[in-house]
Residue, then its C-alpha position, 0 to 999 in steps of 0.5 A: m788276709s781280709n785285706a788281701l782278699f777283698r783288694t780290688k783292682n782299679v778301672e785305670q788299671s784293669i784298662q792300662d793292661t788290655e794295652e800289653p802288645e801280647h795280652s790285648l784284644r783285636k777292637s773290630l766290633t760295631a753296635l750293630d755286631l753287639t746286636v746280633f750277637g745277643v740276639g744270637v745268643i737269647i733266641g734258641t729253643g726257648i722261643f720254640v718249647l718254654t712258651g707251651t710249657a709256661a701255658k699249659n702248666n703255669a699261666g695260660p695264655a696270659v704266657s706273654l705277660s711272663f715274658v713281659v716279667a721275665g724281660v723286666v727282670c733282664a732289663l734291669a739287670a742289663l741298665c747296670y751292666a750298660e753302666f759297667a760296660s761303658s765304664v769298665p770297656v774290659a773283657g771278662s764281664a762282671y767278673t771284672f765288674s766285681y773286680a773294680s768293687l768288691g774285691e779279688l775273692p768276689a771277684w774269682i767267684i763270679g769268674w768261677d761262676l761264668v766259666l760253669e754257667l758258659a761253658l756248661g750252657t755251651a755243651v747243653v746247647a750242643v747236644g741240644w743243636s744234635g738233637y735237631i740235626h739227627s731228626l731231620l738226618d732221621n727224617a732223610g733217611w740217612h742214619l748215623p750208628e748209635a755208638l756216635s750217636g750218644r745214645d747207644g742203649a745196648t752197649g750204654f756207650g755212645f759219644d755224639i760226634l755231631a755235638a762234639a764237631l759242631v764246638v771244634v768247628l765254631t771254634a776254630i772259627l771264634v780263633v781266627g776272629m771276632k769279626l769273622s764270627a760277626r759275620v757268620t752271626s749275622v748270617v744266621v741270626a738273620i736266618k733264624v728272625a725270618v723263621v721266628l717272623v713267618v711262625i709269627i705272620a703264619g700262625a696268626f692267620f690260625v688264632h681262633s679268639g676263643n682260646y685266648d678266654p679265659f687269658v687269666p685261668k682261675a689259679r689253683s695251687a701246685e703240688a706240693g712236694g718235699n724233694l732236692k726236685a722242689p724249688l727250695i722258696q717251697l722247701m724254706f718255707g713250706w710256700a708252694p707256688s700257682n699254677f695260673g691266677v696272677m701269681g700264675i704269671f709270676t711263677a711261669a716267669s721263671v720258666v721263662f726267663f731261662a729264654f732270655i740267658g745269655f744277654d749279658v754274654v755281649a758285656t764280655a766283648a766290651e773289649e774288641t768294640r771299637n766305641p764301646q762306652r756308646d755301642v755295648p749298652r746299644g748293643i745290650l738294651g737293643s738285642l734285649i728289647i728286640c727278641t722281648t718284643l719277638y717272644v711277647a709275638v709267639s707267645i701270643v700266636v700260638t696261645g691263639m692257635q691251639k687252647y693252652s691246656a691242649l699245648s704240648v710241651d715238647a715242641p708246642l708250636a710245631d705241634a700248634f701248626k699242625a693241630t692246623g692242619h698244616p704241618w709244613y711249618a713244623g719242619l720249618i720249626s725244627f730248622g729254624a731250631a737248629i739255625g738258632l742253637t749255632t749262634v747260641c753255642m758259638i756265643l756262649l763260647l766266645g764269652q766263658s773263652r773271654v771270661f778265662f782269658a781275663m781271670s788269667r791275665d790277671g793271674l787267677l788262671p795260669r798267665f799261658f792262658s792269656h797269650t793272644h794270637p801274632r795274627f788274629r788278636t785272639p785269646y787262642r790257647s784259652t779258646i781252643l782248651l775250653g773247645g776242646v773241653i767242652a767237645v768231650v764234655a758234650g760227646f759223651t753225655s747228654l748234662s739234661e739234669l745239670a743244664e738249671l745250672v747255667n740259669i742259677g750261675t747267671l742270675f748269680a751275676f746279675i746281682v753280683v752287677a747290681i751290688s757291684v754298680i752300686i759299691l763302684r757309684r760311692t767309691r769311684p763317684d768321679l768316674h767317667r759314665s757315658f751310659r748311667t744307669p738311672l735311679v740308683p740305688l732303687l734300680p739295682i737295689l729291685s734287680v737283686l731282689a727279681s734276681l733272689w726270687l727268680m733263683l729260689n724258685l729253681p729246685a733244690e738240688t740246684w743250689l747244692r750242685f751250685a754249693i759243690w762247685m762253688v767249694i771246687g773255686f774256692v780250694v782253687y783259689f787258695l792252692y793257686g789264684r792267691s799266690h798267683s794274682r798280679l794284682g798281689q805282687r804289684q802290691a807287694a812290689e809297691a810294698g818292696d816285699v818283691p821287686r815290681p815285674p816289666t811292664g806286659k810280661s808274664l809274673 
C-alpha cells in the first residue's frame, strides 16, 4: 500500500499526457504575458493597505526592509519554481512538481491545498473588489439595495451581486481563451501600475525627512496572548513577536508577505506557454522583481509623507494624501485598487482551474473535467464549475476570517516545491533543466526554513482550519482518487492485472 501511495509519475509521462488531443491546452503565452500575469496577481490591495499596518504596528519606517525580507523569501521559492516549471512544463504547478518527485499522495495533498488556496483567494478578492465598487458608487450617489450588496443588517440575508458578477464575467473570459485573458490583463495591469507610479512620484513631493526618525524604532514586546488568534509560535514556545526594533522588521515581513501572494500562479500556465523552458523562469522572476521594487518605493514614500505612528490601518496611502491636503489622490488610489483586484481575481481563478484540470487529467478527480474546449482549447468544464461555485461563495459570505488560509496554503506549497527540487536532483540527475536553481541543496533548504518561519507566525486558528481541510482531502483521496488514479491503472496494466486503456481515452 505504501508503494501505491508514493508512486511517482515521471516527467516524460507528464509531458506525454499533455499531447492527448482532447486533454491538451493551446500554447499561446510569451514571457511578457507571464510577467504581466505575475504583476497582475501580486499587486492588489496589499500595496495599498498592508504598508500602513506593518509600519504602524511592527516596523516603523523600516517596513521597507520588511518588504525586502518578504521579497527574498519569495525569491528563494521562485528560483525553485523556475527550475521545475522549465523542466516539467505541465499545468498544475506544485501539484505536478510533487507528483514527479514525492509521489501520488503528497501530490494529492498539495493539489488539494492549492484548490483551497486559490478558490478562497478568488472569493475573498472578489468581495474586496465589490467593496471598492460599492464605495465608488456611493460617492457617485448610486446605491444598490442592501440585500444585493451582501450587507443587509435587517434580515441577516444578503447576496453580494457585484462580487458574484465579477467572477462570472472573468470565468467567461477564461473559457474563451488564454490570449484574450492575457490581453485583458495587460490593459488592466498597465492602468494599475500607472496608478502606483503616480502615487510614488506625487507622494515623493510631500516627503518630510523628519518622519524617518527613528528609521528603526526602539523594540518593545508585543502583548502576550493565549488564544487561537495568537501566532502558533507563541503558543508552542511562549515566544511573543517583537514590535519594532530589528526583530520587528522580521515580524512585519510575515505581515507584508501576504502582499506577494500569487506569483506562483505563473507556473500553472507553463503548459500554455510557447517556450516554457525559457519564458516561465523569466515571467516568475521578472514579475517578482518588479513588484518588490514598487512595494519598497511605496513604503518609503508613505512613511515619509506621514509619521508611522499616525498612519491609518485601513487606507494608509489614501489617508496620507488627505493628511497632506491632497484628498484627490485618495480617489485615484481607490480606483487603482478596484482595477487591480480585477486581475488578481482572474489570475487566481486561472491558477485554480489549471490545478483542478491537471488533477482531473490524472484521474484523481473525475476525468469529465479534464476535457478541453474543441475550439478554444481551454479547460472549460473545470473553469465553469469552479467559477460557478466561487461566484456563489463570494456572493453569500465575506470570508474575512478565512482569508489567512490563502497564506498558509501558499507557504505550504513553497515548502513542498523546495523539497521536490532536492529530491528530483537526486532521482533524475539526467533530466534536462533549462533553468537550474543555484546552490542546491542550500538554497531550497533556506526556502523551506524561511517559509516555515512565516507559517509559524500565522494564528493557531488558521492552522486548525488548514488541518481540517487536509483531513477532508485525505478522505476524498482514499474514497475516490486512489482507486481512479490513471497512474495506478497504468501500472496495474503493465503488471498484467487489468487491460491497458487506449492512449488518449478516459479511464
